[in-house]
N, C-alpha and C positions, 0 to 999 in steps of 0.2 A: 503493500500499500504506500502511495506517495505521501509525503509530508503535507500537512493541511495547507502551509503557505504556497504549495505548489498547484493546489486546487482552485482554479480561478472560475470554471464553469462546469455544471452538473446537469445532467439530463435524467429526469424521472420518467420512466416509461411504465404507464398504468392507464391504459386506453380506457378500461371498461372492468366491471360493470358498475351500476351505482353503488351497491353496498361495498365493493370492493375500492372503489375510490374513496369512499367516506372512510373505510379502515385504513387506507394510506396516509391520511392526513396527519396524524400524530407523528409517523416516521418522518415526513417531510418537513414539519414543524422543528423538529429536533436536529435535522441536517442543517437546516436554516441556522439553528442556534450555534452548530459546531463550525459552520463556514459562513460566518455572517457577510462576507464580502463577495461571495462567489455570485455568479449569474446563474440563476436557476430555471431550467425550462422544464415543463411537464408535457408530454405526449399523451393526449386524451381524445376521445371520441367528442364529436361536437355536441351531441346531446347532454353529455355530462359536464362539458366545460363550464357551466354557470355555476357549479359547486366550487369552483376555484375563485369566483368573484370577488375582489376586495382580500384575497388571501396575500399577506405580506411574506410569506414563505416562498412563494413563487414570482418570478419576474416575467417570464413568458409562458405562452401556450403554445405547443406546435400540434395543430389539430390533425389527428388521424382520420381522414375521410372514407371510413370504413364502408359506408352506404354508396359511395361514388366508385369503389373499387371492385364492382360487381358486374357481371353481364359484359355485354360486346363494347361498352365504353370505358373499360377498365384501364387499357393502356392510354387513354387520351388523359386521364387523372393520375394514374400510378406514376408514369415517368417524371413529370414535373414535381409531384410530392417527393419522389426518391431525390432528386437533385437538391431540393430544399433540405431534405433531411441530411445528406452527405456533406451539407456546408455547415452543419452544427459543430462538430468536431470538439465535443466536450472533453475536459480533462477526464471526467469519469461519467460513466453511464450507469444506472441501477435499474436492472429488470424487476419489477414488483410483480409482473403479470406471470412469468414463467412459462410462456408458451412459445413454441417455434416462430410464430408470427412476431412476437415482442423482441424474441432474441435477435430476429434478422433486422428488425428497426434499429435496434442497439448497436449492432455491428455495422449497418450501413452509415451510421452516423459518425463512424470513425473515431470512437473514443480512445483516449490514451490507455484508460484502464475500465474494464467491464465487469460489473458486479452483478450475481445472481444468486438464487438460492438452490439448496439441494433437492428440494422436491419439485424443481421444473420438469414439465413434460414436453413429450414430443421432440426430445434429443435437445432442448434449448441450452441445458447446462454446458453441453460442448463448446458452446459460443463464448462462455465466460471466461475471464481471467481470473477471477477470485470467486469460489463458491461458498456461500454462507451455511453451515450445517443448521437445519431447522427441523423440528418436530412435525411431520406432516399432520398429525392428530390435533395440533395446537390451533387456538383461534387465529384467524387471518392478522389481526391486529398484533398478536406476539411474535408470528413469523416475519412480519414487515419491520418490527422493532429490532429484530435479531439482526435483518439485513443492513439497517440503518446503523446500528452499532458496530458491526463488522467494518463498515465504511468510516467508523471515526466518531459517530454520535455518541452522546452521553445520555443515557435513559434517565429522564426525570419525571417524577410524578408529582402532581396529577397530570395526566396527558392532556394535550390540547387537540380539539377537533374544531379547527377555526372555519366554521361554516357561515355563509351570508346570512344576513338579517332576513332575507326574502323579500318578495314582492306582494304587495296587498291585493286581495280578491276584491274585483270591483263589486261594489253594491253588497257587501258582506259585513252584516253587523257583527263586529268583533266584540261588543260590550256584553251581548246575551251569552252566558256560559254555554258551552258545547264539548261534547266528547267527538273525536276524531276516530273513524272507523275505516280501515284499510283492509278490506276483506278478501282481495283477489291477488293472485300472484300468477307467474308464468306457469309454474308446475301446478297442473290441476289437482294434484293430491294435496297442495298446500292450501289452496283456497277454502273459503267458506261456502256452504250451500246457500242457496236463497233463502230457504226456510230458517237458516241460522241467522242470517241478516235480519230477516223480518222479525224475529223472535228478539233480538238484541234492541232493534229499533223500539219494539212495542213496550218491551220491558222497562225501557227509560223514559218513556213518555211521562209526563210532558217536556221533559228535558230535550234539548235539541241534539240530535245526532247528524253528524256530516259526513257524508261518504266521499271517498277520494280513492283514486287509483284509475288503472286502465283495465278494460274490460270489454269482451264484445256481447257480453250478457245485456238483454233488456229487462229490467225488472221494476215493477210498481214499488213505490216506497210509502211508508206511512207518513201522515201529515206532519209529525215532528222532526222528519228527516230531510237535510238540504242534500240534494242529490249533485255531486260535482264530479261524478264519474266521467273520466275522459274530458274534463274541463279545467284543469289545473296545470300550470307549467310547474317544473320541479322548484322553481324559486318561490311560487304561490303556495305549493305544498310546505316547505320549509317555513314560511310565514304562518300558515294554518297550525302547524305542529307547535311553534312557539306560543301560540294563544289558546290552545285547547287545554282543557281542564284534565284531560287524560286522553291517551292515544291507544287505541286497541288495534294491533295489526297482525296479519299473519307474517310468516318467516318470509322477508322481502327486502329490498333496497330502501323502501320508506321506513320500514321498521328501524334499520341501521341509522337513519338520520335522526329518528326520533331519540334513539338510545344515546346518541352524541350529544342531544340537546337537554333532555329531561329524563328525570327518575319515573316521571308518571306515564308509566309505559305498561302493557300487558302484550307480550309476545306469545302467539299462539303457534305451537309447533306440532304437526302431525306426524310425518315420517322422519323430520330432519332432527338432528342432535343439537340441543341448544347450547351445549357445553363447546361445541366446535363452531357453530354458525348462528348462534343466538346473539342477544343484545350485548354489546360489550360495555355492560354498565351493571356493577354489582347490585345496585339497588333496584334495577328494574324488575319486573314480575314476568314469569314464564308459565304458561300453561302447557302441560305435557302430559299424555295418557290419563287425564283426569285429574292430576294433580297441579295446584296452583302455588308456586314457590318464587321466592326472589333468587335471582341469579346466584347471591352468595350462598344460598342455602341448598343448591341443587346437589344431590348425591353423586357419588361416582358413577360412571355408566354401567349399567347392568351387562352380563357376559352375553345375553341374547337380548338385544334391543327390542321393545315393543314399540308397535305403531297401532294408532287408531286414529280416527277421524274426530273433529271436533263436531258435536252434534248439536241441534237446537236445545236439546235439555241441558248442555253444559253451559248455556248462557248463564243461569241462575248462579252458577259458582263465580262468575266475574262481578255479578251486580253490586256486592257490599264494597267491593274494592273500588269500582267505578263510582259508585254513588257517593263515597266520602270525599271525593273530589269536587263533587257538584254540591256540596253542603254549603248553606249559607255563609258559614264562617270562612270556607275556602275561597268561595266567590267574591267575599268583600276583602279577602287578604292581599 
């Protein structure tokens, strides 16, 4: 590893996804602390670039136009982008993605030194000059911190997740207390059923429930619900999370944003292991297999992991926790 005085430019490679970008924020902040004078660039997909708005750890973003690099028009966009990437020539590049694509991006940038993790896939680790040993079963935040530490950063707690303040949702009354519900995820087994969503909204009436997220489903909602499905930007989502009395979310990127912002979070896990992919917040709550526990109280994983869906009848288990955040004392606080 070069001396810190020799590191004048750094390339962070983490194009996606939403949750993984959030998990990389503490490592990037610690890298900035270790190299305060370095020029730091982050390679990121355009849809996640707003997460870096106002981030003092980052000087530049290098957009990876993944959507344009598909189909017959790929060469039209790929060659100019590769030329731009080749001009970066950082003193050090750090691959937080750990895939063949990200390793090729890093190597194409012509870094003097290239760092990656031992759990990299698709042969990516063969492109690195320095390989950081990481525990494949550890939480992503821990693995990314290990890479930053190998590069010379000093781990300091509490960790910082420098997310933007967000953008207001037009014509949204932020003074009336509400619970934010994010019920859908890309993995079908992660999502809540329509019946569970309806039961949750009915059970909290007359309190307001705001539905957010992306889905192709069309579903009627009770009168106490504000349906913002498919109608918020990522910055508006952050704004809503900051103002919600409590956020209830399935295992997803928005859940990880909420975990970085607030303790008032319930993360619902069906088939995924919250110890590995759950909220990186010891005070957040997790529902798994009918149990509702804080992250800090989760027991060691069983030898044979159980998996079960979240049923409409499980809603009643969440209600006391959610309602305490809607109490008049909390609302006036």
